[in-house]
C-alpha positions in Angstrom: 43.3 206.4 149.2 42.5 208.5 152.3 45.7 210.1 153.5 46.9 209.0 156.9 48.2 211.9 159.0 51.1 211.3 161.5 48.6 211.9 164.3 46.6 208.8 163.2 49.2 206.5 164.7 49.4 208.4 167.9 45.6 208.4 168.1 45.6 204.7 167.5 48.1 204.2 170.3 45.9 206.2 172.7 43.0 203.9 171.9 45.0 200.7 172.3 45.5 199.0 175.6 48.9 198.5 177.1 50.8 195.6 175.7 50.4 192.5 178.0 53.4 191.1 179.8 55.2 188.6 177.5 54.8 186.0 180.2 51.1 186.0 180.1 49.4 182.5 180.3 48.6 182.0 176.7 52.2 182.6 175.7 53.4 180.3 178.5 51.2 177.6 177.1 52.9 177.7 173.7 55.5 175.1 172.9 58.9 176.4 173.7 60.1 175.6 170.1 57.5 178.0 168.6 58.6 181.4 167.3 57.0 184.4 169.0 56.4 186.6 166.0 56.3 189.9 167.8 59.4 189.2 169.9 61.3 188.0 166.8 60.4 191.2 164.9 61.6 193.3 167.8 64.8 191.4 168.1 65.4 192.0 164.4 64.9 195.7 165.0 67.8 195.8 167.4 70.1 194.4 164.8 68.9 196.9 162.2 69.5 199.7 164.7 73.1 198.6 165.3 73.7 198.5 161.5 72.3 202.0 161.3 74.7 203.1 164.0 77.5 201.6 161.9 76.3 203.4 158.7 75.9 206.7 160.5 79.5 206.4 161.8 80.9 205.3 158.4 79.4 208.2 156.5 81.5 210.6 158.6 84.8 208.9 157.5 84.6 209.2 153.7 87.4 210.9 151.7 88.2 211.2 148.0 91.3 209.1 148.5 89.3 206.1 149.7 86.5 206.3 147.1 86.9 202.8 145.7 86.7 201.3 149.2 83.8 203.6 150.1 81.8 202.4 147.1 82.4 198.8 148.1 81.4 199.4 151.7 78.3 201.3 150.6 77.4 198.3 148.5 77.7 196.1 151.6 75.4 198.3 153.6 72.9 198.2 150.7 73.1 194.4 150.6 72.3 194.2 154.3 69.5 196.7 154.1 67.9 195.0 151.1 68.5 191.5 152.2 67.7 191.8 156.0 65.8 194.9 156.8 63.6 194.7 153.7 63.3 191.2 152.2 63.8 189.4 155.5 62.2 191.7 158.1 59.7 193.8 156.1 58.8 190.7 154.1 57.5 188.9 157.2 55.6 192.1 158.2 54.0 192.6 154.8 53.3 189.0 153.9 52.3 187.6 157.3 51.7 190.2 160.1 49.9 192.9 158.2 47.8 190.4 156.3 46.7 188.8 159.6 45.9 192.2 161.0 43.8 193.3 158.1 42.0 189.9 158.1 41.0 190.6 161.7 39.7 194.1 161.6 42.6 196.5 161.1 41.8 198.9 158.3 43.8 198.6 155.1 43.3 202.2 153.9 43.6 204.2 157.1 45.5 203.9 160.4 48.9 202.4 161.1 49.2 199.7 158.4 49.1 202.0 155.4 51.5 204.4 157.2 54.0 201.5 157.7 53.7 200.4 154.1 54.2 203.9 152.8 57.3 204.2 154.9 58.6 200.9 153.6 58.3 202.3 150.1 60.0 205.5 151.1 62.9 203.5 152.5 63.2 201.5 149.3 63.4 204.7 147.3 66.2 206.0 149.4 68.1 202.7 149.3 67.7 202.9 145.5 69.7 206.2 145.5 72.4 204.6 147.6 72.6 201.6 145.3 73.0 203.9 142.3 75.9 205.7 144.0 77.6 202.4 144.9 77.4 201.2 141.3 78.3 204.5 139.7 81.4 204.0 137.5 82.3 207.7 137.4 84.2 209.3 140.3 81.8 210.8 142.9 81.5 214.5 142.4 81.1 216.9 145.4 77.3 216.8 144.7 77.4 213.0 144.7 79.0 213.1 148.1 76.5 215.5 149.4 73.7 213.4 148.1 75.2 210.3 149.7 75.5 211.9 153.1 72.0 213.4 153.0 70.4 210.2 151.8 72.2 208.1 154.5 71.0 210.6 157.2 67.5 210.7 155.8 67.2 206.9 155.6 68.6 206.3 159.1 66.2 208.8 160.6 63.2 207.4 158.7 64.0 203.8 159.7 64.6 204.6 163.4 61.3 206.5 163.6 59.6 203.7 161.8 61.0 201.1 164.2 59.9 203.2 167.2 56.3 203.4 165.8 56.2 199.6 165.3 57.7 198.7 168.7 55.6 201.2 170.7 52.3 201.2 168.7 51.7 198.7 165.9 53.1 195.6 167.6 51.4 196.1 170.9 48.1 196.6 169.0 48.6 193.4 167.1 49.6 191.5 170.2 46.6 192.7 172.1 43.9 192.3 169.4 44.9 189.3 167.3 43.3 186.1 168.6 45.7 183.6 170.0 45.0 180.9 167.3 46.0 183.6 164.7 49.2 184.3 166.5 49.9 180.6 166.7 49.5 180.3 162.9 51.8 183.3 162.5 54.3 181.6 164.6 54.2 178.5 162.4 54.6 180.7 159.3 57.5 182.6 160.8 59.1 179.3 161.8 58.8 178.0 158.2 60.3 181.2 156.9 63.2 181.1 159.3 63.9 177.4 158.4 63.9 178.2 154.7 66.3 181.1 155.2 68.6 179.0 157.3 68.7 176.1 154.9 69.6 178.4 152.0 72.4 180.0 154.0 70.9 183.5 153.6 70.2 183.9 157.3 73.9 183.2 158.2 75.2 185.4 155.4 73.1 188.4 156.5 74.1 188.1 160.1 77.7 187.7 159.3 77.6 190.8 157.1 75.9 192.8 159.8 78.4 191.7 162.4 81.3 192.7 160.0 79.8 196.1 159.3 79.1 196.8 163.0 82.5 195.7 164.1 84.2 197.8 161.4 82.3 201.0 162.0 80.8 201.2 165.5 83.0 203.1 167.9 
């Protein structure tokens, strides 16, 4: 695979046109009940950012005396990240949005899509480290605590930069270049996904978990 340099995304942004106003005619002509895929993904980004704020604040409060509670709270952050940020949010991107983009001319091997996919995998690796620490039976050593703090900071920085690239570059490119019928089909698939998550109770569980973490740890 040809390696994508960070500048490739910036170059792609320079070639792309400015994202149209959300109120443009073709969007106004959609049924009000339809899900706008790009707007939904960006709304999910805001919740993820608030959860990252909570995790960044939480990591500064740890102490050896509260380790049992800290492991439990770390497990709750991991559950939200894996359930919402990855399976729920990245799942829609990888299975619906990115597929549609590749099918309509965006390259699979170079450019923004492989960069985003690689960053998804990087995030999963970091969350794997956090999950291992949450499940560790032995008392955290000083090295474990240093690994925890470093991994949380690295994951938070990675995901925040990733979100910025998608909001400012990838999503506007998709919104501009994908034909309206393709976006309407994406809307239907997003709606079906949302309905399935709601009927299973997973949507409510993840939002309730996020609200609890944010309330507990955001100043």
